[in-house]
DRENVEXSE-318716 format. One line per 2 residues: number of its first residue (from 1); for each residue x, y, z of N, C-alpha, C. Coordinates in nm, 3 decimals, padded with zeros to 5 digits. Layout:
// DRENVEXSE-318716
NUM	X,Y,Z,X,Y,Z,X,Y,Z  ...
// end
This chain:
// DRENVEXSE-318716
1	-09.992,16.613,20.641,-09.931,16.482,20.613,-10.039,16.390,20.556  -10.003,16.323,20.451,-10.100,16.236,20.387,-10.121,16.110,20.470
3	-10.234,16.048,20.437,-10.269,15.927,20.510,-10.166,15.817,20.488  -10.113,15.811,20.366,-10.013,15.708,20.337,-09.886,15.731,20.413
5	-09.844,15.862,20.429,-09.720,15.887,20.502,-09.737,15.860,20.649  -09.860,15.887,20.703,-09.883,15.856,20.844,-09.869,15.706,20.869
7	-09.915,15.629,20.776,-09.902,15.484,20.793,-09.758,15.441,20.792  -09.677,15.506,20.711,-09.537,15.464,20.704,-09.459,15.508,20.826
9	-09.494,15.628,20.882,-09.414,15.682,20.991,-09.462,15.635,21.127  -09.583,15.579,21.137,-09.637,15.536,21.264,-09.565,15.416,21.318
11	-09.587,15.385,21.445,-09.521,15.267,21.505,-09.570,15.139,21.441  -09.478,15.054,21.414,-09.511,14.926,21.352,-09.518,14.816,21.458
13	-09.617,14.728,21.441,-09.629,14.615,21.533,-09.514,14.518,21.510  -09.456,14.464,21.613,-09.344,14.369,21.594,-09.391,14.247,21.517
15	-09.310,14.208,21.421,-09.341,14.091,21.341,-09.299,13.964,21.413  -09.385,13.867,21.408,-09.358,13.739,21.474,-09.309,13.640,21.370
17	-09.186,13.596,21.381,-09.127,13.500,21.288,-09.168,13.359,21.332  -09.230,13.285,21.242,-09.279,13.152,21.273,-09.204,13.049,21.191
19	-09.155,12.945,21.256,-09.086,12.837,21.188,-09.157,12.707,21.222  -09.179,12.625,21.121,-09.250,12.499,21.142,-09.153,12.390,21.180
21	-09.185,12.318,21.283,-09.107,12.203,21.327,-09.201,12.084,21.340  -09.145,11.967,21.339,-09.227,11.846,21.354,-09.178,11.767,21.475
23	-09.271,11.730,21.560,-09.236,11.641,21.671,-09.204,11.505,21.612  -09.085,11.458,21.635,-09.040,11.333,21.573,-09.003,11.233,21.680
25	-09.105,11.177,21.743,-09.081,11.083,21.852,-09.109,10.940,21.812  -09.165,10.918,21.692,-09.201,10.783,21.649,-09.111,10.739,21.537
27	-09.058,10.618,21.542,-08.969,10.571,21.435,-09.045,10.557,21.304  -08.984,10.608,21.197,-09.047,10.600,21.065,-09.010,10.471,20.997
29	-09.097,10.428,20.903,-09.067,10.309,20.825,-09.105,10.336,20.681  -09.032,10.275,20.590,-09.058,10.288,20.449,-09.159,10.181,20.409
31	-09.280,10.222,20.371,-09.389,10.125,20.354,-09.466,10.162,20.228  -09.457,10.076,20.127,-09.532,10.100,20.006,-09.493,10.227,19.934
33	-09.364,10.267,19.946,-09.318,10.385,19.875,-09.331,10.513,19.955  -09.374,10.509,20.082,-09.391,10.629,20.162,-09.341,10.603,20.303
35	-09.290,10.711,20.365,-09.255,10.698,20.506,-09.382,10.703,20.589  -09.400,10.601,20.670,-09.514,10.597,20.760,-09.464,10.567,20.901
37	-09.540,10.613,20.997,-09.507,10.585,21.137,-09.595,10.472,21.187  -09.544,10.402,21.286,-09.628,10.299,21.347,-09.746,10.363,21.419
39	-09.726,10.488,21.470,-09.830,10.562,21.539,-09.887,10.666,21.444  -09.986,10.748,21.488,-10.045,10.847,21.398,-09.942,10.939,21.337
41	-09.974,11.005,21.222,-09.878,11.089,21.150,-09.827,11.203,21.238  -09.711,11.257,21.202,-09.652,11.369,21.274,-09.739,11.493,21.259
43	-09.747,11.574,21.365,-09.820,11.700,21.360,-09.720,11.814,21.353  -09.761,11.926,21.293,-09.676,12.043,21.279,-09.714,12.144,21.388
45	-09.613,12.195,21.458,-09.638,12.287,21.568,-09.560,12.416,21.546  -09.609,12.522,21.610,-09.542,12.652,21.607,-09.420,12.646,21.698
47	-09.305,12.692,21.647,-09.182,12.687,21.726,-09.185,12.781,21.845  -09.279,12.881,21.844,-09.288,12.974,21.957,-09.382,12.923,22.064
49	-09.444,12.811,22.042,-09.535,12.754,22.143,-09.450,12.693,22.253  -09.460,12.749,22.375,-09.375,12.705,22.485,-09.408,12.564,22.532
51	-09.521,12.508,22.486,-09.556,12.372,22.529,-09.463,12.268,22.468  -09.394,12.304,22.361,-09.309,12.209,22.289,-09.167,12.262,22.285
53	-09.084,12.223,22.381,-08.944,12.271,22.384,-08.870,12.230,22.258  -08.771,12.312,22.223,-08.691,12.283,22.105,-08.619,12.148,22.116
55	-08.595,12.104,22.238,-08.526,11.977,22.254,-08.609,11.861,22.204  -08.743,11.880,22.192,-08.830,11.774,22.145,-08.868,11.792,21.999
57	-08.811,11.894,21.937,-08.850,11.925,21.800,-08.738,11.891,21.703  -08.779,11.869,21.580,-08.683,11.835,21.475,-08.730,11.902,21.346
59	-08.644,11.978,21.285,-08.684,12.049,21.165,-08.727,11.952,21.056  -08.826,11.994,20.977,-08.877,11.905,20.875,-08.771,11.865,20.774
61	-08.678,11.956,20.744,-08.576,11.923,20.645,-08.479,11.817,20.692  -08.481,11.784,20.824,-08.391,11.682,20.875,-08.457,11.546,20.888
63	-08.583,11.532,20.840,-08.646,11.401,20.841,-08.568,11.305,20.753  -08.574,11.175,20.779,-08.493,11.080,20.705,-08.524,11.081,20.556
65	-08.421,11.059,20.475,-08.436,11.052,20.330,-08.476,10.911,20.290  -08.494,10.891,20.159,-08.531,10.759,20.111,-08.425,10.657,20.151
67	-08.465,10.542,20.201,-08.368,10.444,20.249,-08.291,10.380,20.135  -08.174,10.330,20.169,-08.092,10.260,20.070,-08.148,10.120,20.046
69	-08.098,10.057,19.942,-08.147,09.924,19.904,-08.129,09.825,20.019  -08.012,09.827,20.085,-07.988,09.734,20.194,-08.087,09.753,20.309
71	-08.126,09.878,20.333,-08.225,09.904,20.438,-08.361,09.846,20.399  -08.396,09.859,20.271,-08.523,09.804,20.225,-08.523,09.652,20.236
73	-08.410,09.590,20.203,-08.400,09.445,20.217,-08.420,09.405,20.363  -08.362,09.483,20.454,-08.381,09.454,20.596,-08.527,09.460,20.637
75	-08.602,09.556,20.580,-08.745,09.564,20.610,-08.820,09.444,20.554  -08.781,09.399,20.435,-08.844,09.281,20.376,-08.825,09.160,20.467
77	-08.704,09.144,20.517,-08.675,09.027,20.601,-08.748,09.032,20.735  -08.789,09.151,20.779,-08.854,09.164,20.909,-09.005,09.179,20.899
79	-09.061,09.158,20.782,-09.206,09.167,20.768,-09.274,09.055,20.846  -09.391,09.081,20.900,-09.462,08.976,20.975,-09.508,08.865,20.883
81	-09.537,08.751,20.940,-09.583,08.634,20.865,-09.709,08.671,20.786  -09.715,08.625,20.662,-09.829,08.654,20.578,-09.812,08.778,20.493
83	-09.702,08.851,20.510,-09.673,08.969,20.429,-09.558,08.939,20.334  -09.568,08.989,20.211,-09.466,08.968,20.109,-09.412,09.104,20.067
85	-09.280,09.119,20.069,-09.218,09.245,20.030,-09.141,09.232,19.900  -09.156,09.333,19.814,-09.084,09.338,19.688,-09.028,09.479,19.670
87	-08.908,09.488,19.611,-08.842,09.617,19.593,-08.832,09.645,19.443  -08.902,09.749,19.400,-08.904,09.787,19.259,-08.891,09.938,19.251
89	-08.797,09.985,19.169,-08.773,10.129,19.152,-08.742,10.199,19.285  -08.669,10.129,19.371,-08.627,10.189,19.497,-08.734,10.201,19.602
91	-08.849,10.135,19.582,-08.958,10.142,19.679,-08.997,10.002,19.724  -09.041,09.995,19.848,-09.086,09.868,19.904,-09.236,09.854,19.885
93	-09.276,09.746,19.821,-09.418,09.716,19.799,-09.453,09.595,19.885  -09.550,09.612,19.973,-09.589,09.506,20.066,-09.729,09.459,20.031
95	-09.745,09.328,20.020,-09.875,09.270,19.988,-09.908,09.159,20.086  -10.034,09.119,20.087,-10.080,09.012,20.174,-10.080,08.880,20.098
97	-10.114,08.774,20.166,-10.123,08.644,20.102,-10.234,08.645,19.997  -10.223,08.554,19.899,-10.315,08.553,19.786,-10.453,08.504,19.826
99	-10.553,08.537,19.741,-10.688,08.492,19.767,-10.710,08.352,19.711  -10.831,08.299,19.728,-10.858,08.160,19.691,-10.847,08.137,19.541
101	-10.897,08.230,19.459,-10.891,08.213,19.314,-10.747,08.209,19.265  -10.662,08.295,19.321,-10.519,08.297,19.288,-10.454,08.165,19.327
103	-10.482,08.117,19.448,-10.421,07.993,19.496,-10.462,07.873,19.409  -10.588,07.869,19.367,-10.635,07.759,19.283,-10.564,07.758,19.149
105	-10.556,07.873,19.083,-10.491,07.880,18.952,-10.343,07.847,18.962  -10.277,07.898,19.065,-10.135,07.871,19.083,-10.110,07.722,19.105
107	-10.196,07.657,19.182,-10.181,07.513,19.208,-10.201,07.432,19.081  -10.301,07.467,18.999,-10.327,07.394,18.875,-10.211,07.409,18.777
109	-10.158,07.529,18.763,-10.045,07.551,18.672,-09.922,07.477,18.720  -09.893,07.485,18.848,-09.775,07.419,18.904,-09.783,07.268,18.883
111	-09.900,07.210,18.905,-09.915,07.065,18.888,-09.892,07.024,18.743  -09.939,07.105,18.649,-09.920,07.073,18.508,-09.773,07.078,18.469
113	-09.702,07.178,18.519,-09.561,07.193,18.484,-09.473,07.089,18.551  -09.508,07.048,18.671,-09.423,06.956,18.747,-09.461,06.810,18.730
115	-09.587,06.782,18.693,-09.631,06.643,18.682,-09.680,06.606,18.543  -09.695,06.702,18.455,-09.744,06.673,18.321,-09.890,06.711,18.305
117	-09.932,06.724,18.181,-10.068,06.767,18.151,-10.169,06.655,18.172  -10.288,06.686,18.221,-10.395,06.585,18.227,-10.435,06.534,18.089
119	-10.396,06.606,17.985,-10.426,06.561,17.848,-10.324,06.458,17.800  -10.224,06.428,17.881,-10.129,06.323,17.846,-09.992,06.371,17.805
121	-09.970,06.500,17.791,-09.838,06.549,17.752,-09.743,06.550,17.871  -09.615,06.517,17.849,-09.519,06.513,17.960,-09.472,06.653,17.999
123	-09.399,06.659,18.109,-09.343,06.786,18.155,-09.241,06.835,18.052  -09.220,06.965,18.040,-09.121,07.018,17.947,-08.980,06.968,17.983
125	-08.911,06.914,17.886,-08.777,06.861,17.911,-08.675,06.975,17.915  -08.576,06.958,18.005,-08.469,07.056,18.015,-08.503,07.179,18.098
127	-08.621,07.180,18.158,-08.664,07.295,18.236,-08.665,07.260,18.386  -08.637,07.364,18.467,-08.651,07.355,18.612,-08.742,07.469,18.657
129	-08.843,07.436,18.739,-08.943,07.534,18.781,-08.940,07.551,18.932  -08.965,07.674,18.976,-08.981,07.706,19.118,-09.103,07.796,19.132
131	-09.180,07.773,19.238,-09.298,07.855,19.263,-09.272,07.952,19.378  -09.335,08.070,19.366,-09.323,08.176,19.466,-09.176,08.195,19.506
133	-09.094,08.218,19.405,-08.949,08.226,19.423,-08.903,08.371,19.420  -08.807,08.402,19.507,-08.751,08.536,19.516,-08.640,08.552,19.412
135	-08.653,08.656,19.328,-08.556,08.681,19.221,-08.485,08.814,19.245  -08.354,08.813,19.225,-08.275,08.935,19.232,-08.242,08.977,19.089
137	-08.308,09.081,19.040,-08.291,09.127,18.904,-08.199,09.249,18.901  -08.152,09.290,18.782,-08.067,09.410,18.774,-08.137,09.533,18.830
139	-08.058,09.637,18.855,-08.107,09.764,18.909,-08.166,09.748,19.048  -08.104,09.660,19.130,-08.145,09.640,19.270,-08.295,09.617,19.280
141	-08.343,09.523,19.199,-08.484,09.489,19.196,-08.503,09.351,19.259  -08.582,09.345,19.365,-08.609,09.221,19.436,-08.758,09.192,19.425
143	-08.792,09.083,19.355,-08.932,09.050,19.333,-08.958,08.904,19.368  -09.085,08.871,19.384,-09.128,08.733,19.406,-09.215,08.693,19.287
145	-09.166,08.595,19.209,-09.241,08.545,19.095,-09.329,08.429,19.137  -09.452,08.426,19.087,-09.541,08.315,19.120,-09.482,08.182,19.072
147	-09.439,08.178,18.947,-09.366,08.061,18.893,-09.257,08.115,18.801  -09.139,08.055,18.809,-09.028,08.091,18.720,-08.965,07.963,18.667
149	-08.917,07.969,18.542,-08.857,07.852,18.480,-08.722,07.884,18.419  -08.627,07.793,18.442,-08.491,07.806,18.388,-08.458,07.684,18.302
151	-08.381,07.704,18.199,-08.332,07.591,18.119,-08.194,07.550,18.170  -08.189,07.513,18.297,-08.066,07.466,18.360,-08.103,07.347,18.448
153	-08.006,07.259,18.479,-08.035,07.142,18.563,-08.085,07.182,18.702  -08.168,07.096,18.759,-08.226,07.124,18.889,-08.120,07.135,18.999
155	-08.019,07.048,18.994,-07.918,07.050,19.100,-07.836,07.179,19.097  -07.813,07.233,18.979,-07.740,07.360,18.969,-07.823,07.474,19.025
157	-07.952,07.475,18.995,-08.039,07.581,19.047,-08.054,07.570,19.197  -08.063,07.447,19.248,-08.080,07.427,19.391,-07.958,07.473,19.470
159	-07.842,07.477,19.405,-07.718,07.517,19.473,-07.704,07.668,19.483  -07.788,07.744,19.413,-07.777,07.889,19.414,-07.834,07.947,19.542
161	-07.774,08.056,19.593,-07.829,08.120,19.713,-07.957,08.194,19.682  -08.034,08.220,19.786,-08.158,08.298,19.774,-08.132,08.441,19.822
163	-08.182,08.540,19.749,-08.261,08.534,19.626,-08.177,08.491,19.506  -08.242,08.429,19.408,-08.172,08.377,19.291,-08.139,08.491,19.195
165	-08.010,08.502,19.162,-07.965,08.609,19.075,-07.954,08.570,18.928  -07.982,08.444,18.895,-07.981,08.400,18.756,-08.118,08.431,18.696
167	-08.120,08.509,18.589,-08.246,08.550,18.528,-08.313,08.429,18.463  -08.440,08.401,18.492,-08.509,08.287,18.431,-08.543,08.317,18.285
169	-08.572,08.210,18.210,-08.616,08.228,18.071,-08.767,08.253,18.062  -08.841,08.211,18.164,-08.987,08.224,18.162,-09.038,08.255,18.302
171	-09.139,08.342,18.307,-09.203,08.378,18.434,-09.353,08.381,18.414  -09.426,08.338,18.517,-09.571,08.344,18.517,-09.616,08.422,18.640
173	-09.701,08.520,18.618,-09.761,08.595,18.728,-09.912,08.573,18.727  -09.965,08.526,18.839,-10.108,08.509,18.855,-10.159,08.632,18.930
175	-10.245,08.708,18.867,-10.289,08.835,18.923,-10.371,08.814,19.049  -10.349,08.904,19.145,-10.417,08.902,19.273,-10.451,09.047,19.308
177	-10.561,09.073,19.376,-10.596,09.213,19.406,-10.486,09.292,19.474  -10.406,09.229,19.560,-10.305,09.302,19.635,-10.180,09.334,19.553
179	-10.161,09.266,19.440,-10.039,09.288,19.359,-10.069,09.319,19.214  -10.194,09.332,19.177,-10.233,09.347,19.037,-10.164,09.466,18.970
181	-10.169,09.583,19.033,-10.112,09.703,18.973,-09.961,09.688,18.954  -09.891,09.639,19.055,-09.747,09.621,19.044,-09.712,09.520,18.935
183	-09.784,09.408,18.929,-09.755,09.305,18.829,-09.773,09.357,18.687  -09.872,09.443,18.666,-09.903,09.488,18.531,-09.825,09.612,18.489
185	-09.747,09.672,18.580,-09.674,09.795,18.547,-09.524,09.776,18.566  -09.471,09.824,18.677,-09.325,09.829,18.695,-09.262,09.691,18.696
187	-09.328,09.594,18.756,-09.269,09.460,18.765,-09.259,09.398,18.627  -09.362,09.407,18.548,-09.359,09.354,18.412,-09.252,09.424,18.329
189	-09.237,09.556,18.349,-09.135,09.631,18.276,-08.995,09.582,18.310  -08.969,09.557,18.438,-08.837,09.508,18.479,-08.811,09.367,18.427
191	-08.913,09.284,18.419,-08.896,09.152,18.360,-08.845,09.163,18.216  -08.902,09.254,18.140,-08.860,09.270,18.000,-08.717,09.321,17.992
193	-08.682,09.421,18.072,-08.547,09.477,18.068,-08.443,09.377,18.117  -08.483,09.282,18.201,-08.389,09.183,18.254,-08.356,09.075,18.153
195	-08.430,09.067,18.042,-08.401,08.969,17.939,-08.480,08.841,17.949  -08.587,08.838,18.030,-08.672,08.721,18.036,-08.741,08.704,17.901
197	-08.739,08.583,17.846,-08.785,08.562,17.708,-08.937,08.558,17.697  -09.003,08.492,17.791,-09.148,08.475,17.782,-09.212,08.506,17.917
199	-09.331,08.565,17.911,-09.406,08.601,18.031,-09.552,08.560,18.013  -09.606,08.493,18.114,-09.749,08.464,18.118,-09.813,08.551,18.225
201	-09.921,08.619,18.187,-10.003,08.692,18.283,-10.137,08.620,18.290  -10.169,08.568,18.408,-10.290,08.488,18.425,-10.385,08.564,18.517
203	-10.506,08.588,18.469,-10.606,08.663,18.545,-10.720,08.568,18.585  -10.723,08.523,18.711,-10.828,08.429,18.753,-10.968,08.490,18.755
205	-10.976,08.623,18.767,-11.107,08.688,18.769,-11.163,08.699,18.628  -11.082,08.749,18.535,-11.126,08.758,18.395,-11.120,08.623,18.324
207	-11.051,08.525,18.385,-11.035,08.390,18.328,-10.966,08.396,18.192  -10.852,08.463,18.193,-10.773,08.482,18.070,-10.626,08.457,18.101
209	-10.560,08.383,18.012,-10.415,08.362,18.018,-10.355,08.433,17.897  -10.270,08.533,17.922,-10.203,08.608,17.816,-10.058,08.562,17.806
211	-10.014,08.536,17.684,-09.878,08.487,17.657,-09.801,08.598,17.586  -09.687,08.638,17.644,-09.606,08.746,17.588,-09.468,08.695,17.548
213	-09.411,08.760,17.448,-09.276,08.731,17.401,-09.195,08.860,17.406  -09.071,08.848,17.454,-08.984,08.965,17.469,-08.922,09.001,17.334
215	-08.951,09.122,17.287,-08.895,09.172,17.162,-08.812,09.296,17.191  -08.681,09.277,17.204,-08.588,09.388,17.231,-08.632,09.473,17.351
217	-08.663,09.407,17.460,-08.697,09.476,17.583,-08.840,09.522,17.594  -08.926,09.478,17.503,-09.068,09.512,17.508,-09.151,09.386,17.491
219	-09.263,09.381,17.561,-09.348,09.263,17.554,-09.443,09.271,17.436  -09.450,09.162,17.360,-09.542,09.149,17.248,-09.641,09.038,17.282
221	-09.770,09.071,17.276,-09.873,08.972,17.305,-09.880,08.871,17.191  -09.859,08.743,17.224,-09.860,08.636,17.124,-09.999,08.576,17.112
223	-10.063,08.546,17.224,-10.197,08.488,17.222,-10.263,08.509,17.357  -10.393,08.496,17.357,-10.472,08.502,17.480,-10.567,08.383,17.481
225	-10.571,08.310,17.592,-10.649,08.188,17.602,-10.745,08.199,17.720  -10.857,08.125,17.709,-10.954,08.127,17.818,-11.004,07.988,17.855
227	-11.064,07.916,17.759,-11.116,07.783,17.790,-11.078,07.680,17.684  -10.973,07.711,17.605,-10.930,07.620,17.498,-10.838,07.511,17.552
229	-10.825,07.405,17.475,-10.718,07.307,17.495,-10.607,07.347,17.400  -10.497,07.397,17.455,-10.392,07.454,17.370,-10.259,07.448,17.442
231	-10.152,07.467,17.363,-10.017,07.482,17.416,-09.976,07.628,17.397  -09.887,07.676,17.482,-09.845,07.815,17.476,-09.694,07.824,17.489
233	-09.635,07.918,17.416,-09.490,07.938,17.419,-09.444,07.976,17.560  -09.332,07.920,17.603,-09.234,07.841,17.525,-09.254,07.690,17.537
235	-09.370,07.645,17.588,-09.392,07.502,17.610,-09.490,07.447,17.506  -09.447,07.446,17.381,-09.536,07.408,17.272,-09.567,07.259,17.272
237	-09.494,07.179,17.348,-09.523,07.037,17.357,-09.609,07.001,17.477  -09.663,07.101,17.545,-09.743,07.077,17.665,-09.882,07.138,17.645
239	-09.975,07.055,17.602,-10.113,07.101,17.588,-10.183,07.095,17.724  -10.270,07.191,17.746,-10.345,07.193,17.871,-10.485,07.247,17.845
241	-10.574,07.209,17.932,-10.710,07.260,17.927,-10.713,07.388,18.010  -10.710,07.502,17.941,-10.698,07.630,18.012,-10.819,07.652,18.103
243	-10.934,07.600,18.066,-11.052,07.616,18.151,-11.038,07.555,18.288  -10.947,07.457,18.303,-10.926,07.393,18.432,-10.846,07.480,18.528
245	-10.790,07.591,18.480,-10.712,07.679,18.566,-10.800,07.763,18.657  -10.926,07.776,18.622,-11.012,07.868,18.696,-11.093,07.797,18.804
247	-11.111,07.867,18.913,-11.190,07.811,19.023,-11.335,07.792,18.977  -11.393,07.676,19.003,-11.532,07.654,18.962,-11.626,07.756,19.023
249	-11.721,07.797,18.944,-11.821,07.894,18.991,-11.934,07.819,19.060  -11.957,07.852,19.185,-12.064,07.789,19.261,-12.195,07.863,19.234
251	-12.296,07.795,19.182,-12.423,07.864,19.154,-12.489,07.909,19.283  -12.558,08.022,19.279,-12.625,08.070,19.401,-12.736,07.974,19.442
253	-12.762,07.963,19.570,-12.868,07.874,19.616,-13.004,07.916,19.561  -13.080,07.818,19.522,-13.212,07.848,19.466,-13.308,07.890,19.576
255	-13.391,07.985,19.543,-13.490,08.034,19.640,-13.622,07.959,19.622  -13.671,07.910,19.731,-13.798,07.839,19.727,-13.914,07.940,19.727
257	-14.002,07.918,19.634,-14.117,08.005,19.624,-14.218,07.973,19.734  -14.267,08.073,19.796,-14.368,08.053,19.901,-14.506,08.043,19.836
259	-14.582,07.942,19.879,-14.716,07.923,19.826,-14.817,07.992,19.917
// end
């Protein structure tokens, strides 16, 4: 008998069938596009391990699926103070409060739009502005715009429920480390598809204000400003000193030379 036939005819060791299960004792949450647990991640255990009864196990294929839009909205409403939630492309994006440079630029822009330019130009007529406003855009998109402007009366806008479902004509986003990627990618794309006419992207770190115009659902860069005195679309009657938008740079303390 050949060696190969002996191997085939000899007694075979019993095969151990192994199935992977996950202990699922911690409630999952949809956070930044991924399911996360409040406690450490789930561990995978052997189903034949007697230390973990089947009653405590849950097959991986039965883990929760992506949450519905209403569930994501519920998570947004229950975020702790200081956290901001936005829903884009079916995912919840959570960010922290803005940094000092962002807050300074946002305050300077808001003051110019609501009180008029320090150069003497009045506020844009026929416009209503809101800062850090929650917008409900098409395709179940819930975002927070740093500043948004509508060409409708203030009393009509004030009567609308929150989040506001009327698409604004103009939006300004001031970039911040916690939201920079979202603002420059999916959020900007949804602004264009929603029919917003003009978009300003303001970068306090690079000290640049970019002005965009919507051309058939795509953004076209009209101009970029840094320290000029200029007006920008759609507010061509409002000149401003763009250099005043940036937080002043504090020079480093001088070192005294030792004699």
